[in-house]
N, C-alpha and C positions, 0 to 999 in steps of 0.2 A: 507633424504640425506643418512642415513645409509642403507636404503633399496636399493637405487639406486646403491650405492657402492657395496653391496653384489651381486646384479644382474649383474653388470659389471664384477665382479670377476668371477662369474660362467660362464658368456659368454666367457671370456678369456680362462678358463679351457677347455670348450667345443671346442673352435676353435683350441686350441693347440692339444687336443686329436684327432680332425679330421685331422689336419696336419700330426700327427704321423701315423694315420691309412692310410691316402692317400699316405704317403711316403713309408710305408711298402708294400701297395698294388701295387704301381707303380714299386717298385723294383721287386716284384714277377712276374708281367706281363712282364716287360722288360727281366727278366731272361728266362721265358718260350718262349717268342718270339725269343730271341737270340738262344735258344736251337733248336727251329723249323727251324730257318734259317740255323744253322750249320748242322742240320740233312739233310736238302734238298741240301745243297751245297756240302756235302761229295761225293755223287754219281756224281755230276757234275764235281767236281775236279778230281775224280779218274777214271771216265769212260766217261762221255758225252763229256767234253771238249777235252780229248785225242782222242776220236772217231772222233770229228770234224777235228782235225788236221790230223789224219791218213787217213780219207777219202779224204782230200785235197791232201795228199801225193800220195794216190793211183791214184787219177785223174791226177795229174801231171805226174806220171810215165807212165800212160796209154797214155797221150798225147805225151810224148816223144817217146814211142814205135811206135805210129801211125806216128809221124814225121819221124822216121827212115825208116818205110815202104815206105812213100812217096818219100823220098830221094833215096831209092834203086830203086823205080819204075822209077824215072827220071834219074837214073844212075848218080846222083850227088855225090855219094859216091861209093867207091870200095866195092866188095863183102866182103873183109876182114873187112873193116870198119863197114859194115852193120852187119856182124856177131858179131863184138865186141859190137856194140850198142844194137843189139837185145838181146844178152846175158845179158848185163848190165840192160836193161829194164826189162827182165824177172826176174832177181834177185830182182830188186826194187819192182816189183809187188808182188813177193812172200813174200818179207819182210813186205810190208804194209798189205797184207792179214793176215800175222801172227800177226801183231800188232793190227789189227781190231778184231781178234778172242776174246780177253778178254772182249771187250765191246759188241760185237755182239753175242758172243757165237757161237754155232753150229746151229743157227736157219736158216730160209729160206733166210734172207737177205745176210748172208755170203755165203750160198750155191749158191745163184743167182750170186753174184759177182764172185765166183770161177768158176762157169759154163761159164759165159761170157768170163772170162779171158782165160779158157781152150779152148773155141771155137776159140778165136783169135789165141792162140798159135798153135792150131791144124791146122789152115789154113796157117801158115807161111811156112812150107816145100813146099806146092803146089805153093805158091806165088814165092818162091825162084826158083823152077824148070822152071817156065814159063817166068820169067823176062829175057829179052834179046832174047829169042827164040820165044816165043809166046806172043807178047805184048797184044793181045786182051784177051787172057786167064788170063794173069797176072792182066790186068785191072779189069776183072770180079772178080777175087779173092780179089783184093784190095777194090773193091766197097763193097763186102760182109763183108770184115774185117772192113771197115769204118762204115758200118751200125751196125755191132756188137759193135764197139767202142761207137757209138752214143747211142745205147741201154744201154750199160754198164754205160756210163756217166749219162744217165737219172736216172738210178737206184741210182748212187752215189749222184746225185743232190737231189733225193727224201729223201735219208738217211740224207743228210746234212740239208735239210729243216726240217725234223723231229727233228734233234738235235737242230736246231735254235729255233723251236717252244718250245721245252722243256726248252731251256735257257731263252726264253722270258717269258714263264709261270712262271718259278721259279723266274725270276727277278721281274715280276709283283707282285707275292706273297710277296717277300721280301720288295718291295716298299710299298705295302699296310700295311705290318706289321710295317715298319719304320714310315709310315704316322700315323698309329694308336698310336704308341708309342710317336711320336712327339706331337700329339694332347693331349694325356694324360699329357705329360710334360708341355704343355702350360696351360692346365686346372689347373694342380698342381701349376704351377708358379703363375697364377692369384690368386688362393685361398691362397697360401702362402703370396703373396704380400698384399692381403686384410687383412690377419691376422696380418702381420707385421705393416701395417698402423694402424689398430685398436689398436694393442699393443703399438705402438709409441704414439698414442693419449693418451692412458691411462697412459703410463709411463710419458708422459709430464704433464698430469694432476696430477699424483702422485708426481712428482718432484715439481710442483707448490704448491701443498698442503704441502709438506714437507718444502719447502721454507717459506711458510706462517707460519707453525707451528714453524719453527726455529726463524722466526722474532718475533712471539708472545711470544716465550720462553724468548726472551731478551728485549722485549719492552712492554710498558704499552698499553693495548688494547684500552683504551679510547682516549688518546692523541697521540698515536703513538711514544711517546718519549721512549728512552731506560730507563729501570727500575733500581731498587736498585742494584740487583745482577750484572747487566751490569756495573753500576757505580763503584761498588767495584772492579770488574775485571779490569776495565779501569784504576783505580787508581793503582792497583797492577802491571799493565804492563807498567806504565809510566817510561820513562828514568829518571835518576837522574839529573834533571835540574829544575830550579825554576818554580813553578806553584802555582796557587791559587785555593782553593776549597771554594765555596760559597754555603752555605745552605740558602734557602729562604722559606718563607711561606706566603700565601696570608692572610692578616689580616682579622679576623672576617668573614671568608668564611662560617662558620657554620650558621651565621645569614642569609646569602643568601639562604642556604638550608632550614633553618627553616621558612623563609618567603615565598619561592616560590616552595619548593620541590626539591627532588633529581634529577629529570629529567632536570629541569631548571638549577640546579647547575652543572650537567654534561655538558650542552651546554655552560655555562659560562666558565667552566674549559677548554673545548676544545679551545675556543677562546683565553683565557688568556695564555694557553700553547703555542699556535701559536705565540702570541705576544712576550712572553718571549723568545721563541726559535729564532724568527727573530731578536730581539734586541741583544741577546747574540751572535748569529752567525755573526752579523755585526762586532763584536769586536773579532772574533776568538774563541768564547766560545762554549762549548758543554753542552747541557742541558739534564738533566735526571729527571724523575718524581719518587720520592721516595715513597710517599703514600699520600692519601688525598690531601691536599692543599700544600704539601711540595715538593720542587724542589731542585736539586743540579746543580750547574754550575761549569764547569772546565775551567779555563783560563790558557793559557801557557804564563804567565808573572808574575812579582812580584807584591805584593799588595801595594807597596809604590811608584808606578809609576803613572805618569799622565794618561797614557793609561788606567790603571785599574780604576782610579777614574772616567774617562770619560765613560768607559764601564758601570760601576754601576750606574752612574747618568742617562745615556740614558735608562738603563733597568728600573729603578724606574719611570722615566718620562713616559715610554711606558705603564707601568701598571697603572699609575695614570689616564691616559686618560679614560674618561667615556666609558662604554661598553653598547651599545644599543642592547637589546635582547628582542624580542617579545613585544616591546613597553615600556620596562622598562629600565631606564637609571641607570646603576650600576656603582658605584665608588669603586675602589679597591686600596689597597696599599700593599707594600711588606716589610716584616721584613727580614733582611739579616744578616748572620753571616759569617765572612770570616777568613780563615787561610791560611798561606803561607808555602810552602815546600821549604827548610827544616827548616825554622825558627821556626815554630810552631808545628812541628812533623815530624818524620822520617818514619812513617808507615801509611798505610791507616787507621788503627783503631785509631791511635792517632789523625790524621787529622780530622776524622769524629767526634770523641769525643770532640775535642776542637772547631770545627766549630759549633757543636750543642750547646756548652756552650755559644758561642758568639751569636747564634741565640736566645737562651732563654733570654739572656740579652737584645737583641733588642726588643723582645716581652714584656718583663717586663717593659721596658722603654716607652711603649705605642705604639710600632710598627712604621711602615713607616720610618725606619732608618736602617743604616748599622753600625754594631759593628764589629771591627776587634779584634780578640782574644788577650787576655793578660793572664798572669799567675794568675792574681787576680780573673779572672772569674772562673777558676777551683777551686780555694780556696773557693770562695763564693758558688759554686755549691756543693762542698764537705760539707761545713758547713750547707747548706740547707738540704742535705740528712741526715746528722747527726741529725740535729734538727728535721726533720720529723720522724726519727726513734725514737728519745726520746719522741716526742710529742705523738706518738702512744701508749706509755705506761704511759702517764702522768695521765690519769684518774685512772687506776688501782693502781698506786703508790701514789695516793692522793696528787699529786703536783699541781692540779688546785684548785683555790679558787675564790670566788666572793667578789668583793668590791662593796660598795653601795654608790652612790652619791645622796644626798638628793635633792629633788625638792620642790620649794617654790611657794606658791600662792602670786601674787603681791598685790591683793586687801587687804589682811590682814596679809601677812608675815608668814602664817602658813605653816608647813610641810605637803605636800600632798602625799608624797611617796618617793620611791627611784628608781634609775635606777641601775640594776645589771650589773657590768662591770667585764669581765673575766680577771683573772690574773694567771700567771704561775710562781710558785716559785720552783726553782731547786737549791738544795744545799744551801738553805737559801737566794738565790738571785732572785729578780723578773726579769723576762724577759719581755721586752717591747711588748705590744700587737701588735705594728706595725711590729714586727719581726715575730711573730708566727701566727697571725690571717690570713694574706694573704696566708701563707703556708698551714694552715688548710683548707682554702677555695679551694686552688688549688688541694690539695691532696684528698679532700673529707672527711677529718677527722672532718670538721666542723659539719657534721651530728651527729655522736655520741657525740661529745663535746657539741653541742647545746642541745641534749637530756639531757645530764648531767646538763647543766645550768638550764633548765626548772625544772628538778627534785630538784636541790639544791634550786632554788628560792621558789618553793612550800614548801619545808621543812622549809626554813627560815621564810616564812610567818606564818606557823603553830607555829613555836617556838616563834616568837615575839608576836603573838596574845595571846599565852598561857601565856607569861611572863607579858604582859602589859594589856591584856584584851581589847585591841583596834584593830580595823581593820587596817591593813597595806597593802598598795599597792606597788607592785614592777613591774617595767617595764623591759622587757627582749628583747634584740635585736635578731631578727630572720634573719638569712642570706638567700639570695635567693636560695642557694643550699639546705638548710635545709627545706625551705618552699616548694620546689618542690619535696622533697623526698617522696616516695610512702606511707610510714607509719607515716607521720607527724601528720595527723589528728587523727589517731587511737591512737598514743602515747599520745596525749594531752587528749583524752577522758579517757584513762586508768589512766593517772596521776591525773586528777581531781577526778575520782571515788575513787582512792585509798588514795589520800592525804586529801580528804574532804575539800579542800580549796575552799573558795567562788570564783567562776570564775571572779567576778568583781574586785577582788584584784590583778589579774594577767593581766598586760597590755603587748601586743605584739607589738613591734616596727618593722615595715616592710618597707623596702626601695621601691621606685618606680620601681626599676629594676626588680621586680618580674613580671612586666607586659610584659617584653620583649619577652619571648618565647611564651606564650599563655595567652593573657590578659583575655579571657572569662573564662578559667579554674581557673585563679587566683582570679577573682572576685567571682566566684561561691564558691571557698574555703573560701574566706573572709566572705561571708554570713554564711557559716556553722560554722565558728569560732565565729562569733558574736552570732549565735543562741545558742552556748554553754554558753553564758553569759560573754565571755572574752571581754576586752576592747582592741581596735585596734588604733594604731597610725601610721602615715606616718613619717618615720625618714628621716632626711637630705633632707627635701623638697626643691626643686629648683635646686638640684645638679645633678639629674639623668635625666630620660626620662619623664619629667613632661608633663602631658596631662590633661587639664581641663575637656576634655570629659570623661576620665577615672575617674578623681578625683570625679566628680559629681556622679559616680556610686559606689564609694567605700563605704562600710558600716562601716565607721571609726568614731572615737570619737575625734581624736586629730591630729593636724599638729605640726610637730617639725621643727623649723627653724634651719638650719645648722649653726654651729659656724663660718663658713667661712664668712657668711654675717654679723654676730653679731660683730665679732672681730674689724672691721674697720668702722662700721656704723657711728660712731661719727665723723670720718674724711673724709669718702667718701660718698658723697651725693647720688650716684647711689645705693650703698648698703643700705643706710638708706631708700631709696625709695622702694627697694625690700622688706625690712623687713616690712615697713608700709603696702605695698600692700598685702603681705602674711597674715598679721594679719587681714586686712579688708576682704580678700578672705575667710579666715577660719571662721570668724564671720558670713559672709553672707551665708555660707553653714551650719551654726549651729554647728561649731566645736570649741573645745578648742584649743588654740594656746600656745605652749611652746617654749621658746628660750633657746638654749644651748650655753655654752661657755661664759656666762656672768661673767666677771672678774673685773668689776669696778662699783662704785656707779653711774658713769655717764651713763654707759650702762643700768643699772637697772632703772635709772630715766627716760631715753628716752623710754624704753619699757613700763614703767608704764604710761607715758603720752599718748603713742600710744594704750593703753588699751590691752597690751599683758596679757594673763591670768596667765602664769606660767613661771618660769625661773629655770635654774640649771647652776652651774658653780662654779669656785673657789671663787667668791664673796660671795656665800652663804655657800659652803662647798666643800672640795675636796672629791673624792671617799674614803670611809672609810671601813676598815675591819669589819666583822660582829659584833664583840664585841663593837667597837667604834661606829658603826652605831646604836647599841642598846642604848648606852648612849646618843647619839644625839637624838634618838627617845624619850627616857624618858625625856630628858631636854625639848624638844619641847612640850611634853604633859603637863609638869609642867607649862610651860609658858602659854599654852592655858587655863589651869585650873585657873591660877592666873588672 
């Protein structure tokens, strides 16, 4: 493409140069031809054409002189009249001969005319003497005079013919020159026309390219929708009248890309963008693609109207319709955050900031919903930012600590180990894990925090074993993000090497969600962890992406039944059935089964009857600080010794 453009540009330059050269050449040729024509016309105008006129005057004077002689011979005029006419004719002939002299010069032509004229003049006295007295002699003289007139007229005719030939030759030369110039002008016009057509074609192509570049500069190349800068400019140019800004994102679109690839995701995005645009424009909305799976929609209405509610309902219904692409049926939903001008902001920046806060609230609530902005959202967003900032320094400030919840074997009631639970103590006050764990997951802080938890658990195992002389097991929760971190395995290997902890004393609790992105890689990593001697457990079994096909391939030791099933199993038969089935499944796979969230003797007794292996929960013990957990451990060891 670039080579073609360069060649076309060079061709345009060459053609323009040729047009310039042809124009200069044509001007030179025209000037030279005009000069030649003027040079040839000057003698004609100054000499030849006057000569033609004077020869005619000479011939006319000669004829009038002859007519006067004829009239005198027939005596139709008096001698006095003849004398007057003869004198006047002689003067005319003398005058015309004088006028012919500049053009003819003193050459033989003028001499011949003068001689003939003198001959006629010389016979006039003889004619005059015989007229009336000797008619025959007068007639003879008249005949001689007429013959001389005829001879003189023949000479004049020859001279006139020569002048006419000169005029014709000069006219032919001028005509040929004009024809040559006309031909050159036509050739130049054709060449200039072709050059103009060629240039018009390329100018049109250039304008089309510039239009395309201008369109691309303000639109998303994939979907054809106007992009973020266009959206911001559109907001800034809106008149001061009510309008609604809606930010939306396609829920879990990254899963589509992870499952089928970016090319497939692009095709889905193009189709979804067309759907969103069609649904929005039916309600008078303008759609913009911001980035990734994020869109912005501008409605020229208030957000508390029925029309707006109907517009957003139609939009969400349109996106919910399954999308068939390459034989795959894809289901999508939209999370939407809306703000209204001027109620929720008076500037584009404020509107976008508040709309994004509403969108994040919609996503946090699970997606597939519309959240209209309120002041509380900004307050919550600000609190989350502040909390994230503080959480980033929690490790270095020593604000994180582990509490340990004892785990009990059901068959003999003995302590089998602890689960390490993360706590954040700031200014002497514990912050709920429900408040900061999701934030750590979202921000990525869970990776360094998780590394600290592993290090602290290994340190605590070493301390307790040194103080009690007994092996102590601690279970540590591993988040999916931490599990997928590149240095996770290497960190564990270094930690085990430096802490000298028995790997069998460290149990890693991993949720089934680690299978979502790349199940094969996750299974391979689990095998490598087990090869280190670590014990592995599936946490919150049944609440995530449970797959018996994957479960049978997991190199795990333990299944952990989520407390959501245990809490109401004594009252809800379906949940009791799930717990029993999970216990049976675990045992059939050769796994230990532990139930969490056991808070009553009834629950403990039911699990014991169903042959659950282990329990943890408030019925046995709450999570304990390290010092209290040590006392609990020592007490349990004393009971076992007794």
